[in-house]
C-alpha positions in Angstrom: -21.1 27.6 32.1 -24.6 26.8 30.7 -26.1 29.2 33.3 -23.9 32.0 32.0 -24.8 31.2 28.4 -28.5 31.2 29.2 -28.2 34.5 31.1 -26.3 36.2 28.3 -28.6 34.9 25.6 -31.7 36.1 27.6 -30.1 39.5 28.0 -29.4 39.7 24.2 -33.0 38.7 23.4 -34.4 41.3 25.8 -32.2 44.0 24.3 -33.2 42.9 20.8 -36.9 43.1 21.7 -36.5 46.6 23.1 -34.5 47.7 20.1 -37.1 46.2 17.8 -39.8 48.1 19.5 -38.0 51.3 18.6 -37.1 50.2 15.1 -38.7 51.2 11.8 -41.4 49.4 9.9 -42.4 45.9 11.0 -43.5 43.2 8.6 -47.1 42.3 9.2 -46.1 38.7 9.5 -44.4 39.5 12.9 -47.5 40.8 14.7 -49.2 39.4 17.8 -51.7 36.8 17.0 -50.1 35.5 13.8 -49.3 31.9 13.5 -47.1 30.1 11.0 -46.1 26.7 9.7 -42.8 26.0 7.9 -40.0 23.7 7.1 -36.2 23.9 7.2 -33.6 21.8 5.4 -30.8 21.5 7.9 -27.2 20.2 7.6 -26.1 19.2 11.1 -22.5 18.9 12.4 -21.9 16.4 15.2 -18.6 17.4 16.8 -17.2 14.9 19.3 -13.9 15.1 21.0 -11.4 12.6 19.6 -13.1 12.0 16.3 -11.0 12.4 13.1 -13.8 14.0 11.1 -17.2 15.4 12.1 -20.2 13.7 10.6 -22.7 16.0 8.8 -26.1 14.3 8.5 -29.1 16.2 7.1 -32.6 16.7 8.6 -35.9 18.0 7.5 -37.4 20.0 10.3 -41.1 21.0 10.5 -41.9 24.3 12.4 -45.1 25.5 14.0 -45.2 28.8 15.7 -47.3 31.6 17.2 -46.5 35.3 17.9 -47.4 35.8 21.5 -46.6 39.5 21.2 -45.3 41.6 18.3 -41.9 40.2 17.2 -41.8 37.4 19.8 -42.9 33.9 18.9 -43.1 30.5 20.6 -42.2 27.7 18.2 -42.2 23.9 18.2 -40.0 21.9 15.9 -40.0 18.2 14.8 -37.4 16.9 12.5 -36.4 13.5 10.9 -33.2 12.4 9.3 -32.9 12.7 5.5 -29.4 11.4 5.1 -26.7 10.0 7.2 -22.9 10.5 7.0 -20.2 7.9 7.3 -16.9 9.0 8.8 -13.7 7.7 10.2 -13.8 7.9 14.0 -10.1 7.2 14.6 -7.0 8.9 13.1 -5.6 5.7 11.4 -8.8 5.3 9.4 -9.6 1.7 10.5 -13.0 2.4 12.1 -15.8 3.9 10.1 -19.2 4.7 11.6 -22.4 5.9 9.9 -24.1 8.7 11.9 -27.8 9.3 11.6 -30.2 11.7 13.3 -33.4 9.7 13.8 -35.4 12.5 15.5 -34.9 16.1 16.5 -37.6 18.0 18.5 -37.7 21.1 20.6 -39.5 24.2 21.9 -38.0 27.7 21.3 -38.6 31.4 21.9 -37.7 33.6 18.9 -37.3 37.4 19.0 -37.2 39.3 15.7 -35.5 42.6 15.0 -37.2 44.1 11.9 -34.6 45.8 9.7 -37.0 46.8 6.9 -40.5 46.0 5.7 -39.1 42.8 4.1 -36.2 41.7 6.4 -35.7 40.8 10.0 -33.0 39.2 12.1 -33.8 36.9 15.0 -32.4 35.2 17.9 -33.7 32.0 19.5 -33.3 30.1 22.8 -34.9 26.8 23.8 -34.7 23.2 24.5 -33.9 20.4 22.1 -34.1 16.6 22.3 -32.3 14.5 19.6 -32.0 10.8 19.0 -28.6 10.1 17.4 -27.7 6.6 16.0 -24.1 5.8 15.2 -24.4 2.7 13.1 -21.4 0.4 13.6 -21.7 0.9 17.3 -24.2 -1.1 19.3 -25.9 1.9 20.7 -28.4 4.7 20.0 -28.5 7.7 22.2 -31.1 10.3 23.0 -29.6 13.6 24.1 -31.3 16.8 25.3 -30.3 20.3 26.4 -30.3 24.0 26.0 -30.3 25.5 22.5 -29.6 28.9 21.0 -29.1 30.4 17.6 -29.7 33.3 15.2 -31.0 33.9 11.7 -32.3 36.2 9.0 -35.8 36.1 7.5 -36.8 37.6 4.2 -40.6 38.4 4.0 -41.6 38.4 0.3 -45.2 39.0 1.4 -47.3 39.1 4.6 -48.0 35.4 4.1 -44.6 34.0 3.1 -41.0 34.1 4.3 -37.7 32.5 3.7 -35.0 32.1 6.4 -31.4 31.2 6.8 -30.4 30.1 10.4 -27.5 28.8 12.5 -28.5 26.8 15.6 -26.5 25.3 18.4 -28.9 22.5 19.2 -26.8 20.7 21.9 -23.6 21.9 23.5 -22.5 19.3 26.0 -19.3 18.1 27.6 -17.4 16.2 25.0 -19.7 16.9 22.0 -22.0 19.4 20.4 -24.7 19.3 17.6 -25.1 22.4 15.5 -26.8 23.1 12.2 -27.1 25.5 9.3 -30.7 25.7 7.9 -32.5 27.1 4.9 -36.3 27.2 5.2 -39.6 28.7 4.3 -42.7 29.7 6.3 -46.3 30.4 5.6 -48.1 32.8 7.9 -51.8 32.5 8.8 
């Protein structure tokens, strides 16, 4: 199943890149040789089979990227938990567990599709490693796997952009970790 998702995502990214090449005006921030640094505020959802409610901890994620060719960037991310979430893990409400994301890191390939001078949509694929701590249980777990997502970026200038993003960080048997992010980037 993961191989199919990877293949489909790579095909979509390739089609996006070729469509982007034929598209209209491209923001200068998306050109080859540009680097950027940024941060995202992310609300994660940890969805595990059998849990009564999904915990939604928050994370601050730093981003560092470089456009290897026009509209295609390689990006590294490192995030740390801001807040945890306490949820009932059984249906009768007797067991409560506090979930926290200690660390979130990864490497991603982003492909942008410019819509106008100030707006682009993008897709991303990559690899994520996350340390998840369920307090109330005697364990902490480090998970890793394939990630994918999409977003929109508003370029208010050639040096500054805002983004809204959905990312499926981990999608494993029995659980998944996804997030909605709002962020900002500075280009250099």
